[in-house]
MDTraj code that builds the backbone (N, CA, C; nanometers):
import mdtraj as md
import numpy as np

residues = "MET LYS GLY SER PHE MET LYS CYS LEU CYS PHE SER ASP SER HIS GLY ASN PRO TYR ASN ILE ARG ARG VAL LEU ASN MET HIS PRO ASP ALA GLU VAL ILE PHE PHE LEU GLY ASP GLY LEU SER ASP LEU GLU PRO PHE VAL LEU ASP ARG THR ARG ALA PHE LEU ALA VAL ARG GLY ASN CYS ASP GLY SER PHE VAL LEU GLY SER ALA ILE LEU LYS LYS THR ASP GLU ILE ASN LEU LEU GLY LYS ARG ILE VAL PHE THR HIS GLY ASP LEU TYR GLY VAL LYS TYR SER LEU ASP GLY VAL LYS LYS LEU ALA LEU GLU ARG ARG ALA ASP LEU VAL LEU PHE GLY HIS THR HIS MET PRO LEU GLU ARG TYR ASP ALA ASP ILE ASN ASP GLY VAL TYR PHE PHE ASN PRO GLY SER ILE ALA THR SER PRO ALA SER TYR GLY VAL MET ASN ILE THR GLU LYS GLY ILE LEU LEU SER HIS GLY ILE LEU".split()
xyz = np.array([
    [5.3880, -5.5741, 1.6029],
    [5.2986, -5.4671, 1.6409],
    [5.1642, -5.4911, 1.5738],
    [5.0610, -5.4940, 1.6541],
    [4.9255, -5.5185, 1.6044],
    [4.8591, -5.3849, 1.5737],
    [4.8758, -5.3352, 1.4515],
    [4.8159, -5.2071, 1.4151],
    [4.8737, -5.0950, 1.4972],
    [4.7890, -5.0216, 1.5654],
    [4.8375, -4.9101, 1.6461],
    [4.8229, -4.9404, 1.7953],
    [4.8482, -5.0645, 1.8324],
    [4.8421, -5.1087, 1.9718],
    [4.9600, -5.2006, 1.9977],
    [5.0261, -5.1820, 2.1116],
    [5.1382, -5.2669, 2.1463],
    [5.1338, -5.2978, 2.2953],
    [5.1442, -5.4263, 2.3289],
    [5.1504, -5.4681, 2.4686],
    [5.2949, -5.4983, 2.5038],
    [5.3397, -5.4396, 2.6144],
    [5.4766, -5.4587, 2.6621],
    [5.4726, -5.5064, 2.8071],
    [5.5759, -5.5804, 2.8454],
    [5.5948, -5.6206, 2.9846],
    [5.7214, -5.5555, 3.0368],
    [5.7270, -5.5378, 3.1673],
    [5.8418, -5.4732, 3.2294],
    [5.8784, -5.5488, 3.3566],
    [6.0062, -5.5878, 3.3663],
    [6.0588, -5.6585, 3.4834],
    [6.1797, -5.5844, 3.5379],
    [6.2062, -5.6048, 3.6655],
    [6.3286, -5.5531, 3.7254],
    [6.3654, -5.6394, 3.8449],
    [6.4921, -5.6371, 3.8778],
    [6.5416, -5.6920, 4.0042],
    [6.5015, -5.8373, 4.0275],
    [6.5382, -5.9247, 3.9332],
    [6.5085, -6.0680, 3.9495],
    [6.6097, -6.1366, 4.0400],
    [6.7306, -6.0851, 4.0496],
    [6.8324, -6.1326, 4.1440],
    [6.8409, -6.2851, 4.1526],
    [6.8522, -6.3524, 4.0390],
    [6.8707, -6.4977, 4.0378],
    [6.7430, -6.5785, 4.0355],
    [6.6294, -6.5164, 4.0072],
    [6.5020, -6.5880, 4.0041],
    [6.4379, -6.5774, 3.8654],
    [6.4807, -6.6638, 3.7701],
    [6.4204, -6.6592, 3.6366],
    [6.2811, -6.7226, 3.6314],
    [6.2424, -6.7943, 3.7359],
    [6.1164, -6.8697, 3.7339],
    [5.9955, -6.7779, 3.7233],
    [5.9981, -6.6670, 3.7962],
    [5.8850, -6.5742, 3.7886],
    [5.8789, -6.5042, 3.6534],
    [5.9945, -6.4806, 3.5923],
    [5.9952, -6.4231, 3.4574],
    [5.9245, -6.5188, 3.3621],
    [5.9583, -6.6462, 3.3700],
    [5.8947, -6.7472, 3.2840],
    [5.7439, -6.7511, 3.3076],
    [5.7020, -6.7462, 3.4329],
    [5.5586, -6.7489, 3.4647],
    [5.4847, -6.6331, 3.3980],
    [5.5416, -6.5132, 3.4096],
    [5.4747, -6.3951, 3.3541],
    [5.4749, -6.3989, 3.2014],
    [5.5851, -6.4397, 3.1413],
    [5.5891, -6.4503, 2.9950],
    [5.4841, -6.5489, 2.9452],
    [5.4653, -6.6584, 3.0173],
    [5.3624, -6.7566, 2.9797],
    [5.2213, -6.7018, 2.9996],
    [5.2031, -6.6138, 3.0971],
    [5.0719, -6.5540, 3.1228],
    [5.0352, -6.4484, 3.0188],
    [5.1370, -6.3933, 2.9519],
    [5.1150, -6.2838, 2.8564],
    [5.1808, -6.3165, 2.7221],
    [5.1329, -6.4189, 2.6517],
    [5.1966, -6.4561, 2.5246],
    [5.1814, -6.3496, 2.4164],
    [5.0899, -6.2553, 2.4358],
    [5.0675, -6.1502, 2.3366],
    [5.1574, -6.0278, 2.3561],
    [5.2417, -6.0293, 2.4592],
    [5.3338, -5.9172, 2.4806],
    [5.4430, -5.9202, 2.3745],
    [5.4611, -5.8074, 2.3072],
    [5.5561, -5.7996, 2.1962],
    [5.6937, -5.7491, 2.2370],
    [5.6980, -5.6639, 2.3382],
    [5.8243, -5.6054, 2.3823],
    [5.8394, -5.6306, 2.5316],
    [5.9589, -5.6763, 2.5707],
    [5.9891, -5.7036, 2.7106],
    [6.1020, -5.6105, 2.7531],
    [6.0759, -5.5297, 2.8547],
    [6.1786, -5.4432, 2.9126],
    [6.2312, -5.5096, 3.0392],
    [6.3642, -5.5152, 3.0538],
    [6.4254, -5.5617, 3.1784],
    [6.5136, -5.4488, 3.2295],
    [6.4885, -5.4068, 3.3532],
    [6.5502, -5.2861, 3.4073],
    [6.6682, -5.3124, 3.4991],
    [6.7305, -5.4284, 3.4855],
    [6.8556, -5.4548, 3.5551],
    [6.8426, -5.5307, 3.6851],
    [6.9605, -5.5732, 3.7337],
    [6.9795, -5.6553, 3.8533],
    [6.9202, -5.7949, 3.8349],
    [6.9947, -5.8731, 3.7572],
    [6.9570, -6.0110, 3.7293],
    [6.9567, -6.0403, 3.5811],
    [7.0398, -5.9700, 3.5060],
    [7.0388, -5.9862, 3.3601],
    [7.0637, -6.1295, 3.3160],
    [7.1429, -6.2046, 3.3909],
    [7.1679, -6.3439, 3.3513],
    [7.0390, -6.4260, 3.3561],
    [6.9422, -6.3835, 3.4353],
    [6.8129, -6.4526, 3.4417],
    [6.7339, -6.4373, 3.3119],
    [6.7654, -6.3354, 3.2359],
    [6.6933, -6.3061, 3.1121],
    [6.7451, -6.3871, 2.9932],
    [6.8696, -6.4326, 3.0014],
    [6.9349, -6.4983, 2.8872],
    [6.8550, -6.6115, 2.8237],
    [6.7949, -6.7030, 2.8993],
    [6.7224, -6.8131, 2.8341],
    [6.6045, -6.7670, 2.7484],
    [6.5502, -6.6507, 2.7786],
    [6.4298, -6.6045, 2.7101],
    [6.4604, -6.5220, 2.5853],
    [6.5812, -6.4695, 2.5766],
    [6.6185, -6.3834, 2.4642],
    [6.6194, -6.4614, 2.3332],
    [6.6328, -6.5927, 2.3407],
    [6.6309, -6.6758, 2.2197],
    [6.4940, -6.6777, 2.1535],
    [6.3906, -6.6373, 2.2268],
    [6.2551, -6.6288, 2.1727],
    [6.2484, -6.5104, 2.0769],
    [6.2539, -6.5376, 1.9482],
    [6.2599, -6.4313, 1.8473],
    [6.1224, -6.3720, 1.8148],
    [6.0173, -6.4175, 1.8831],
    [5.8845, -6.3614, 1.8578],
    [5.8610, -6.2329, 1.9376],
    [5.9526, -6.2022, 2.0292],
    [5.9406, -6.0827, 2.1122],
    [6.0715, -6.0044, 2.1073],
    [6.0616, -5.8753, 2.1275],
    [6.1809, -5.7914, 2.1390],
    [6.2161, -5.7783, 2.2869],
    [6.3411, -5.8021, 2.3203],
    [6.3892, -5.7873, 2.4573],
    [6.4812, -5.6663, 2.4642],
    [6.4474, -5.5716, 2.5508],
    [6.5262, -5.4503, 2.5711],
    [6.5691, -5.4473, 2.7171],
    [6.6965, -5.4229, 2.7417],
    [6.7458, -5.4314, 2.8792],
    [6.8530, -5.3270, 2.9056],
    [6.8656, -5.2921, 3.0326],
    [6.9733, -5.2067, 3.0817],
    [7.0366, -5.2755, 3.2022],
    [7.1592, -5.2344, 3.2335],
    [7.2316, -5.2915, 3.3470],
    [7.1883, -5.2250, 3.4772],
    [7.1844, -5.3053, 3.5819],
    [7.1607, -5.2532, 3.7153],
    [7.2901, -5.2454, 3.7932],
    [7.2834, -5.2001, 3.9174],
    [7.4034, -5.1860, 3.9986],
    [7.4646, -5.3200, 4.0370],
    [7.3927, -5.4304, 4.0222],
    [7.4459, -5.5637, 4.0531],
    [7.4874, -5.6422, 3.9288],
    [7.4798, -5.5824, 3.8109],
    [7.5059, -5.6554, 3.6868],
    [7.6474, -5.6402, 3.6326],
    [7.7237, -5.5420, 3.6717],
    [7.8569, -5.5211, 3.6162],
    [7.8487, -5.4899, 3.4676],
    [7.9558, -5.5184, 3.3948],
    [7.9562, -5.5001, 3.2485],
    [7.8960, -5.6244, 3.1877],
    [7.7750, -5.6153, 3.1424],
    [7.7021, -5.7342, 3.0985],
    [7.6758, -5.7292, 2.9496],
    [7.6980, -5.8438, 2.8859],
    [7.6696, -5.8588, 2.7435],
    [7.5482, -5.9493, 2.7305],
    [7.4474, -5.9044, 2.6602],
    [7.3279, -5.9843, 2.6340],
    [7.3211, -6.0034, 2.4835],
    [7.3310, -6.1286, 2.4401],
    [7.3447, -6.1535, 2.2973],
    [7.4817, -6.1026, 2.2555],
    [7.4868, -6.0067, 2.1669],
    [7.6147, -5.9490, 2.1248],
    [7.6283, -5.8033, 2.1671],
    [7.5365, -5.7552, 2.2490],
    [7.5365, -5.6134, 2.2857],
    [7.5844, -5.5926, 2.4289],
    [7.6739, -5.4960, 2.4462],
    [7.7101, -5.4518, 2.5803],
    [7.6017, -5.3534, 2.6224],
    [7.5378, -5.3837, 2.7328],
    [7.4208, -5.3053, 2.7721],
    [7.4577, -5.1748, 2.8403],
    [7.3768, -5.0743, 2.8157],
    [7.3927, -4.9426, 2.8762],
    [7.3257, -4.9415, 3.0132],
    [7.3498, -4.8343, 3.0888],
    [7.2806, -4.8133, 3.2157],
    [7.1469, -4.7415, 3.1947],
    [7.1365, -4.6662, 3.0860],
    [7.0135, -4.5959, 3.0500],
    [7.0001, -4.6020, 2.8988],
    [6.8791, -4.6270, 2.8511],
    [6.8564, -4.6356, 2.7073],
    [6.7189, -4.5768, 2.6771],
    [6.6857, -4.5686, 2.5500],
    [6.5541, -4.5167, 2.5116],
    [6.5116, -4.5761, 2.3791],
    [6.3807, -4.5740, 2.3569],
    [6.3230, -4.6235, 2.2324],
    [6.1934, -4.5477, 2.2063],
    [6.1580, -4.5358, 2.0805],
    [6.0282, -4.4800, 2.0426],
    [5.9375, -4.5946, 2.0002],
    [5.8216, -4.6049, 2.0622],
    [5.7209, -4.7047, 2.0264],
    [5.5904, -4.6314, 1.9997],
    [5.5390, -4.6454, 1.8797],
    [5.4131, -4.5816, 1.8396],
    [5.4123, -4.4325, 1.8709],
    [5.5262, -4.3683, 1.8491],
    [5.5362, -4.2250, 1.8710],
    [5.5577, -4.1832, 2.0150],
    [5.5726, -4.2791, 2.1059],
    [5.5970, -4.2493, 2.2473],
    [5.7445, -4.2736, 2.2778],
    [5.8090, -4.1733, 2.3365],
    [5.9502, -4.1875, 2.3737],
    [5.9573, -4.2499, 2.5131],
    [6.0170, -4.3681, 2.5187],
    [6.0300, -4.4418, 2.6440],
    [6.1772, -4.4454, 2.6819],
    [6.2083, -4.3928, 2.7998],
    [6.3434, -4.3963, 2.8543],
    [6.3422, -4.5008, 2.9648],
    [6.4427, -4.5893, 2.9648],
    [6.4464, -4.6935, 3.0669],
    [6.5851, -4.7036, 3.1283],
    [6.5870, -4.7226, 3.2598],
    [6.7095, -4.7238, 3.3383],
    [6.6861, -4.8088, 3.4621],
    [6.7940, -4.8493, 3.5276],
    [6.7753, -4.9212, 3.6537],
    [6.7298, -4.8241, 3.7624],
    [6.7897, -4.7074, 3.7646],
    [6.7471, -4.6057, 3.8600],
    [6.8513, -4.5684, 3.9634],
    [6.9502, -4.6543, 3.9849],
    [7.0503, -4.6262, 4.0874],
    [7.1286, -4.4979, 4.0587],
    [7.1519, -4.4677, 3.9318],
    [7.2261, -4.3462, 3.8950],
    [7.1458, -4.2192, 3.9214],
    [7.0166, -4.2340, 3.9435],
    [6.9278, -4.1178, 3.9566],
    [6.8664, -4.1042, 4.0962],
    [6.9166, -4.1805, 4.1926],
    [6.8737, -4.1656, 4.3311],
    [6.7285, -4.1983, 4.3577],
    [6.6725, -4.2963, 4.2849],
    [6.5286, -4.3237, 4.2956],
    [6.4863, -4.3794, 4.4311],
    [6.5812, -4.4263, 4.5119],
    [6.5440, -4.4729, 4.6461],
    [6.5070, -4.3565, 4.7374],
    [6.5456, -4.2348, 4.6969],
    [6.5259, -4.1184, 4.7829],
    [6.4231, -4.0194, 4.7291],
    [6.4168, -4.0055, 4.5969],
    [6.3184, -3.9146, 4.5366],
    [6.3110, -3.9414, 4.3868],
    [6.2142, -3.8798, 4.3226],
    [6.2011, -3.8904, 4.1771],
    [6.2697, -3.7743, 4.1048],
    [6.3382, -3.6878, 4.1770],
    [6.3996, -3.5701, 4.1152],
    [6.4950, -3.6065, 4.0020],
    [6.5772, -3.7096, 4.0215],
    [6.6736, -3.7495, 3.9195],
    [6.6075, -3.7993, 3.7923],
    [6.5031, -3.8811, 3.8056],
    [6.4355, -3.9316, 3.6854],
    [6.3461, -3.8239, 3.6230],
    [6.3028, -3.7272, 3.7021],
    [6.2291, -3.6143, 3.6441],
    [6.3217, -3.5319, 3.5548],
    [6.4442, -3.5114, 3.6005],
    [6.5426, -3.4398, 3.5192],
    [6.5741, -3.5194, 3.3926],
    [6.5889, -3.6507, 3.4067],
    [6.6130, -3.7381, 3.2916],
    [6.4987, -3.7273, 3.1906],
    [6.3762, -3.7287, 3.2392],
    [6.2585, -3.7173, 3.1515],
    [6.2603, -3.5861, 3.0744],
    [6.2953, -3.4798, 3.1424],
    [6.3009, -3.3484, 3.0788],
    [6.4102, -3.3438, 2.9721],
    [6.5296, -3.3946, 3.0065],
    [6.6431, -3.3937, 2.9128],
    [6.6157, -3.4776, 2.7882],
    [6.5500, -3.5911, 2.8063],
    [6.5281, -3.6837, 2.6945],
    [6.3913, -3.6662, 2.6286],
    [6.3127, -3.5708, 2.6759],
    [6.1775, -3.5455, 2.6227],
    [6.0922, -3.6722, 2.6273],
    [6.0962, -3.7408, 2.7395],
    [6.0285, -3.8696, 2.7550],
    [5.8788, -3.8539, 2.7766],
    [5.8049, -3.9526, 2.7256],
    [5.6635, -3.9684, 2.7581],
    [5.6469, -4.0652, 2.8751],
    [5.7445, -4.1548, 2.8891],
    [5.7408, -4.2587, 2.9924],
    [5.8831, -4.2876, 3.0359],
    [5.9073, -4.2897, 3.1680],
    [6.0364, -4.3302, 3.2232],
    [6.0130, -4.4558, 3.3056],
    [6.0843, -4.5629, 3.2696],
    [6.0794, -4.6900, 3.3417],
    [6.2046, -4.7015, 3.4278],
    [6.1880, -4.7456, 3.5517],
    [6.3038, -4.7667, 3.6383],
    [6.2713, -4.8724, 3.7423],
    [6.3760, -4.9300, 3.7998],
    [6.3617, -5.0309, 3.9042],
    [6.4359, -4.9857, 4.0287],
    [6.5180, -5.0767, 4.0842],
    [6.6114, -5.0520, 4.1938],
    [6.5468, -5.0492, 4.3316],
    [6.4293, -4.9946, 4.3467],
    [6.3695, -4.9806, 4.4801],
    [6.2964, -5.1066, 4.5252],
    [6.2647, -5.1952, 4.4330],
    [6.1853, -5.3168, 4.4566],
    [6.0405, -5.2844, 4.4934],
    [5.9994, -5.1605, 4.4753],
    [5.8644, -5.1177, 4.5112],
    [5.7894, -5.0712, 4.3865],
    [5.6714, -5.1283, 4.3587],
    [5.5928, -5.0812, 4.2441],
    [5.5526, -4.9343, 4.2616],
    [5.5550, -4.8609, 4.1508],
    [5.5183, -4.7198, 4.1558],
    [5.4664, -4.6776, 4.0190],
    [5.3636, -4.5955, 4.0203],
    [5.3119, -4.5334, 3.8984],
    [5.2756, -4.3894, 3.9315],
    [5.3384, -4.2948, 3.8614],
    [5.3109, -4.1530, 3.8818],
    [5.2979, -4.0845, 3.7472],
    [5.2227, -3.9784, 3.7467],
    [5.2091, -3.8957, 3.6271],
    [5.2387, -3.7522, 3.6664],
    [5.3215, -3.6842, 3.5889],
    [5.3528, -3.5436, 3.6138],
    [5.3148, -3.4638, 3.4895],
    [5.2093, -3.3868, 3.5000],
    [5.1577, -3.3094, 3.3864],
    [5.2443, -3.1882, 3.3543],
    [5.3356, -3.1523, 3.4442],
    [5.4165, -3.0318, 3.4257],
    [5.5463, -3.0551, 3.3490],
    [5.5776, -3.1785, 3.3160],
    [5.7009, -3.2100, 3.2427],
    [5.6629, -3.2592, 3.1034],
    [5.7190, -3.1979, 2.9998],
    [5.7032, -3.2452, 2.8606],
    [5.5579, -3.2668, 2.8190],
    [5.4688, -3.1843, 2.8563],
    [5.3263, -3.2045, 2.8256],
    [5.2723, -3.3319, 2.8887],
    [5.3358, -3.3780, 2.9946],
    [5.2929, -3.4965, 3.0679],
    [5.3881, -3.6129, 3.0502],
    [5.4312, -3.6702, 3.1625],
    [5.5208, -3.7867, 3.1586],
    [5.4814, -3.8833, 3.2701],
    [5.4875, -4.0117, 3.2375],
    [5.4631, -4.1178, 3.3350],
    [5.5958, -4.1663, 3.3914],
    [5.5961, -4.1986, 3.5206],
    [5.7098, -4.2625, 3.5869],
    [5.6586, -4.3964, 3.6381],
    [5.7283, -4.5040, 3.6007],
    [5.6758, -4.6377, 3.6295],
    [5.7870, -4.7299, 3.6761],
    [5.7661, -4.7899, 3.7925],
    [5.8567, -4.8898, 3.8481],
    [5.7759, -5.0182, 3.8639],
    [5.8197, -5.1277, 3.7995],
    [5.7434, -5.2520, 3.8094],
    [5.7576, -5.3220, 3.9437],
    [5.8502, -5.2774, 4.0282],
    [5.8810, -5.3493, 4.1508],
    [5.9784, -5.4614, 4.1203],
    [5.9905, -5.5563, 4.2101],
    [6.0835, -5.6682, 4.1920],
    [6.0081, -5.7939, 4.1520],
    [6.0570, -5.8599, 4.0469],
    [5.9970, -5.9857, 4.0024],
    [6.0399, -6.1008, 4.0931],
    [6.1337, -6.0758, 4.1856],
    [6.1851, -6.1824, 4.2718],
    [6.1268, -6.1801, 4.4125],
    [6.1119, -6.0623, 4.4717],
    [6.0723, -6.0549, 4.6120],
    [5.9226, -6.0799, 4.6284],
    [5.8834, -6.1137, 4.7483],
    [5.7434, -6.1460, 4.7745],
    [5.6726, -6.0236, 4.8332],
    [5.5616, -5.9805, 4.7770],
    [5.5003, -6.0373, 4.6572],
    [5.5737, -5.9894, 4.5315],
    [5.6013, -6.0820, 4.4426],
    [5.6688, -6.0488, 4.3172],
    [5.5752, -5.9647, 4.2311],
    [5.6311, -5.8632, 4.1659],
    [5.5481, -5.7764, 4.0819],
    [5.6181, -5.7472, 3.9498],
    [5.5389, -5.7043, 3.8539],
    [5.5876, -5.6720, 3.7203],
    [5.4950, -5.5667, 3.6614],
    [5.5341, -5.5121, 3.5465],
    [5.4534, -5.4096, 3.4827],
    [5.3968, -5.4549, 3.3502],
    [5.2764, -5.4063, 3.3199],
    [5.2131, -5.4269, 3.1896],
    [5.1873, -5.2882, 3.1323],
    [5.2298, -5.2684, 3.0079],
    [5.2125, -5.1395, 2.9422],
    [5.1411, -5.1613, 2.8103],
    [5.0278, -5.0978, 2.7947],
    [4.9556, -5.0991, 2.6676],
    [4.9753, -4.9619, 2.6047],
    [5.0398, -4.9613, 2.4881],
    [5.0773, -4.8364, 2.4229],
    [4.9996, -4.8226, 2.2927],
    [4.9412, -4.7060, 2.2736],
    [4.8753, -4.6722, 2.1474],
    [4.9301, -4.5373, 2.1023],
    [4.8932, -4.4968, 1.9840],
    [4.9348, -4.3649, 1.9363],
    [4.8736, -4.2542, 2.0210],
    [4.7606, -4.2821, 2.0840],
    [4.6902, -4.1808, 2.1625],
    [4.7311, -4.1777, 2.3089],
    [4.7909, -4.2857, 2.3608],
    [4.8239, -4.2846, 2.5019],
    [4.8897, -4.4114, 2.5509],
    [4.9108, -4.4139, 2.6822],
    [4.9776, -4.5244, 2.7501],
    [4.8916, -4.5649, 2.8688],
    [4.8663, -4.6950, 2.8822],
    [4.7942, -4.7486, 2.9970],
    [4.8901, -4.8393, 3.0728],
    [4.9119, -4.8097, 3.2000],
    [5.0065, -4.8832, 3.2830],
    [4.9328, -4.9593, 3.3918],
    [4.9832, -5.0780, 3.4246],
    [4.9279, -5.1531, 3.5374],
    [5.0357, -5.2443, 3.5939],
    [5.0144, -5.2851, 3.7185],
    [5.1051, -5.3788, 3.7842],
    [5.0381, -5.5145, 3.7965],
    [5.1169, -5.6177, 3.7794],
    [5.0721, -5.7532, 3.8064],
    [5.1440, -5.8042, 3.9297],
    [5.0751, -5.8822, 4.0102],
    [5.1321, -5.9385, 4.1325],
    [5.1254, -6.0903, 4.1227],
    [5.2359, -6.1567, 4.1559],
    [5.2371, -6.3041, 4.1571],
    [5.2165, -6.3552, 4.2978],
])
top = md.Topology()
chain = top.add_chain()
for i, resn in enumerate(residues, 1):
    res = top.add_residue(resn, chain, resSeq=i)
    for name in ("N", "CA", "C"):
        top.add_atom(name, md.element.get_by_symbol(name[0]), res)
traj = md.Trajectory(xyz[None], top)
Protein backbone atom coordinates (compact mmCIF):
# COMPACT_ATOMS: atom_id res chain seq x y z
CA MET A 1 0.00 0.00 0.00
CA LYS A 2 1.46 3.31 -1.11
CA GLY A 3 0.46 5.66 1.72
CA SER A 4 -3.26 6.27 1.54
CA PHE A 5 -3.70 5.16 -2.08
CA MET A 6 -4.21 1.65 -3.42
CA LYS A 7 -4.63 0.46 -7.00
CA CYS A 8 -6.61 -2.74 -7.50
CA LEU A 9 -7.57 -4.77 -10.56
CA CYS A 10 -10.73 -6.80 -10.98
CA PHE A 11 -11.33 -9.76 -13.32
CA SER A 12 -14.20 -12.14 -13.86
CA ASP A 13 -15.29 -14.92 -16.17
CA SER A 14 -12.01 -15.91 -17.84
CA HIS A 15 -13.41 -19.36 -18.75
CA GLY A 16 -10.06 -20.91 -19.74
CA ASN A 17 -8.33 -17.78 -21.06
CA PRO A 18 -5.40 -16.87 -18.77
CA TYR A 19 -3.68 -14.92 -21.58
CA ASN A 20 -5.75 -11.77 -21.13
CA ILE A 21 -5.17 -11.89 -17.37
CA ARG A 22 -1.41 -11.93 -18.03
CA ARG A 23 -1.73 -9.02 -20.48
CA VAL A 24 -3.58 -6.85 -17.97
CA LEU A 25 -1.26 -7.71 -15.08
CA ASN A 26 1.69 -6.70 -17.27
CA MET A 27 -0.06 -3.43 -18.20
CA HIS A 28 -0.63 -2.57 -14.52
CA PRO A 29 2.50 -3.58 -12.56
CA ASP A 30 1.58 -1.08 -9.84
CA ALA A 31 -1.68 -2.87 -8.94
CA GLU A 32 -1.37 -4.19 -5.39
CA VAL A 33 -4.58 -6.18 -5.03
CA ILE A 34 -6.18 -8.42 -7.65
CA PHE A 35 -9.82 -9.47 -7.30
CA PHE A 36 -11.06 -12.47 -9.29
CA LEU A 37 -14.84 -12.89 -9.26
CA GLY A 38 -15.12 -16.49 -10.41
CA ASP A 39 -15.66 -18.68 -13.47
CA GLY A 40 -12.13 -19.62 -14.45
CA LEU A 41 -10.29 -19.88 -11.15
CA SER A 42 -7.79 -22.35 -12.59
CA ASP A 43 -6.69 -19.55 -14.95
CA LEU A 44 -5.57 -17.56 -11.92
CA GLU A 45 -3.29 -20.24 -10.44
CA PRO A 46 -0.07 -19.34 -12.33
CA PHE A 47 -0.27 -15.75 -11.12
CA VAL A 48 -0.91 -16.43 -7.43
CA LEU A 49 2.77 -17.33 -7.01
CA ASP A 50 3.55 -13.62 -7.52
CA ARG A 51 3.98 -12.60 -3.88
CA THR A 52 4.23 -8.88 -4.72
CA ARG A 53 0.43 -8.68 -5.08
CA ALA A 54 -2.50 -9.89 -3.02
CA PHE A 55 -4.92 -12.15 -4.89
CA LEU A 56 -8.50 -12.34 -3.59
CA ALA A 57 -10.99 -14.64 -5.27
CA VAL A 58 -14.44 -16.17 -4.99
CA ARG A 59 -15.97 -19.16 -6.77
CA GLY A 60 -18.32 -18.77 -9.69
CA ASN A 61 -21.09 -21.08 -10.85
CA CYS A 62 -18.61 -22.90 -13.16
CA ASP A 63 -15.85 -23.38 -10.57
CA GLY A 64 -17.24 -26.07 -8.24
CA SER A 65 -15.42 -26.51 -4.92
CA PHE A 66 -12.15 -24.83 -5.74
CA VAL A 67 -8.99 -24.59 -3.69
CA LEU A 68 -6.59 -21.76 -4.52
CA GLY A 69 -3.31 -22.15 -2.70
CA SER A 70 -4.45 -23.73 0.56
CA ALA A 71 -7.81 -21.97 0.84
CA ILE A 72 -11.22 -23.32 -0.11
CA LEU A 73 -12.84 -20.33 -1.72
CA LYS A 74 -16.18 -18.88 -0.70
CA LYS A 75 -18.96 -17.75 -3.03
CA THR A 76 -19.03 -14.31 -1.37
CA ASP A 77 -16.31 -12.62 0.66
CA GLU A 78 -15.36 -9.17 1.94
CA ILE A 79 -12.34 -7.11 2.88
CA ASN A 80 -11.63 -3.65 4.26
CA LEU A 81 -9.12 -1.60 2.27
CA LEU A 82 -8.24 1.90 3.48
CA GLY A 83 -11.44 2.01 5.50
CA LYS A 84 -13.65 0.95 2.58
CA ARG A 85 -15.69 -2.24 2.97
CA ILE A 86 -15.54 -4.19 -0.29
CA VAL A 87 -17.86 -7.16 -0.77
CA PHE A 88 -17.10 -9.42 -3.72
CA THR A 89 -19.09 -12.27 -5.24
CA HIS A 90 -19.62 -13.93 -8.59
CA GLY A 91 -23.22 -12.76 -8.63
CA ASP A 92 -25.11 -15.90 -9.63
CA LEU A 93 -26.50 -16.31 -6.09
CA TYR A 94 -27.95 -12.79 -6.26
CA GLY A 95 -29.71 -12.87 -9.64
CA VAL A 96 -27.50 -10.20 -11.24
CA LYS A 97 -28.50 -11.27 -14.76
CA TYR A 98 -32.00 -9.98 -14.01
CA SER A 99 -31.61 -7.05 -11.60
CA LEU A 100 -29.37 -5.48 -8.97
CA ASP A 101 -31.90 -6.10 -6.18
CA GLY A 102 -29.97 -9.07 -4.77
CA VAL A 103 -26.63 -7.26 -4.60
CA LYS A 104 -28.35 -4.16 -3.20
CA LYS A 105 -29.64 -6.30 -0.34
CA LEU A 106 -26.15 -7.78 0.08
CA ALA A 107 -24.66 -4.26 0.24
CA LEU A 108 -27.15 -3.25 2.90
CA GLU A 109 -26.58 -6.40 5.00
CA ARG A 110 -22.78 -6.14 4.84
CA ARG A 111 -22.62 -2.31 5.09
CA ALA A 112 -20.59 -2.24 1.88
CA ASP A 113 -19.03 0.78 0.23
CA LEU A 114 -18.39 -1.24 -2.94
CA VAL A 115 -19.89 -4.49 -4.26
CA LEU A 116 -17.95 -6.31 -6.98
CA PHE A 117 -19.65 -8.99 -9.06
CA GLY A 118 -19.35 -10.77 -12.40
CA HIS A 119 -21.50 -13.48 -14.06
CA THR A 120 -23.22 -11.29 -16.67
CA HIS A 121 -20.08 -10.77 -18.83
CA MET A 122 -21.21 -7.14 -19.16
CA PRO A 123 -19.27 -4.20 -17.67
CA LEU A 124 -21.34 -2.11 -15.27
CA GLU A 125 -20.76 0.75 -12.86
CA ARG A 126 -23.57 2.15 -10.71
CA TYR A 127 -23.78 4.30 -7.63
CA ASP A 128 -26.73 4.25 -5.22
CA ALA A 129 -26.71 7.14 -2.76
CA ASP A 130 -29.66 5.70 -0.81
CA ILE A 131 -27.84 2.63 0.54
CA ASN A 132 -25.28 2.90 3.38
CA ASP A 133 -24.53 6.58 2.75
CA GLY A 134 -23.67 5.57 -0.83
CA VAL A 135 -22.51 2.32 -2.40
CA TYR A 136 -20.90 1.47 -5.73
CA PHE A 137 -21.86 -1.62 -7.76
CA PHE A 138 -19.16 -2.70 -10.19
CA ASN A 139 -18.95 -5.52 -12.72
CA PRO A 140 -15.69 -5.73 -14.68
CA GLY A 141 -17.31 -7.73 -17.49
CA SER A 142 -15.57 -10.80 -18.91
CA ILE A 143 -11.80 -10.93 -19.36
CA ALA A 144 -12.34 -13.68 -21.97
CA THR A 145 -15.10 -12.55 -24.32
CA SER A 146 -14.64 -10.01 -27.08
CA PRO A 147 -14.22 -7.23 -26.31
CA ALA A 148 -12.47 -8.46 -23.17
CA SER A 149 -12.87 -6.11 -20.22
CA TYR A 150 -11.58 -5.70 -16.68
CA GLY A 151 -11.86 -3.25 -13.81
CA VAL A 152 -9.42 -0.76 -12.30
CA MET A 153 -10.14 0.55 -8.82
CA ASN A 154 -8.22 3.37 -7.20
CA ILE A 155 -9.03 3.46 -3.50
CA THR A 156 -8.18 6.22 -1.05
CA GLU A 157 -9.40 7.01 2.43
CA LYS A 158 -11.62 9.69 0.89
CA GLY A 159 -13.17 7.70 -1.95
CA ILE A 160 -13.17 5.14 -4.73
CA LEU A 161 -12.52 5.77 -8.43
CA LEU A 162 -13.69 3.00 -10.77
CA SER A 163 -12.97 2.48 -14.45
CA HIS A 164 -13.12 -0.24 -17.08
CA GLY A 165 -10.31 -1.31 -19.34
CA ILE A 166 -10.99 -2.89 -22.73
CA LEU A 167 -8.57 -5.20 -24.56
